[in-house]
C-alpha distance (Angstrom), angle and dihedral (degrees) to the residues before:
residue distance angle dihedral
X1 . . .
X2 3.80 . .
X3 3.83 123.9 .
X4 3.72 134.8 168.5
X5 3.77 142.5 151.9
X6 3.79 106.5 -94.1
X7 3.74 100.2 -176.7
X8 3.87 143.4 -10.9
X9 3.66 140.1 -172.8
X10 3.82 133.3 -163.8
X11 3.82 111.4 -130.0
X12 3.95 99.6 -176.2
X13 3.83 99.1 -98.6
X14 3.81 98.2 18.4
X15 3.77 143.1 45.3
X16 3.71 125.6 -136.2
X17 3.78 115.9 -149.5
X18 3.80 128.2 -171.4
X19 3.81 116.3 -164.7
X20 3.79 130.1 -167.5
X21 3.91 115.4 -148.0
X22 3.77 125.6 -177.2
X23 3.80 121.6 176.4
X24 3.76 141.1 150.4
X25 3.76 121.2 -118.9
X26 3.83 118.5 -157.9
X27 3.81 96.7 -131.9
X28 3.86 101.6 27.7
X29 3.79 101.0 37.0
X30 3.80 126.4 -141.0
X31 3.89 116.5 3.1
X32 3.76 134.6 -170.3
X33 3.77 129.2 -170.1
X34 3.82 138.3 163.2
X35 3.81 112.2 -151.7
X36 3.83 117.7 -167.0
X37 3.90 119.6 -152.6
X38 3.78 130.3 -173.2
X39 3.74 114.2 -153.3
X40 3.84 123.2 -165.7
X41 3.73 113.8 -156.1
X42 3.83 133.0 -161.0
X43 3.87 127.1 173.2
X44 3.84 90.9 -4.8
X45 3.77 92.7 -54.6
X46 3.78 135.3 106.4
X47 3.76 105.2 -115.4
X48 3.90 96.6 172.3
X49 3.83 136.7 15.7
X50 3.81 129.4 -175.4
X51 3.75 127.8 -175.7
């Protein structure tokens, strides 16, 4: 399994992360997906996160 942050952008009060995930499933074979998350930060802590 390989993962990594592909890109990110600072939106003022939030960060947008784009990840790349590659893995192999025993029954379904190789899979790839690119989840995107938006994290809202306050006082150096994540207060909300959406995928």
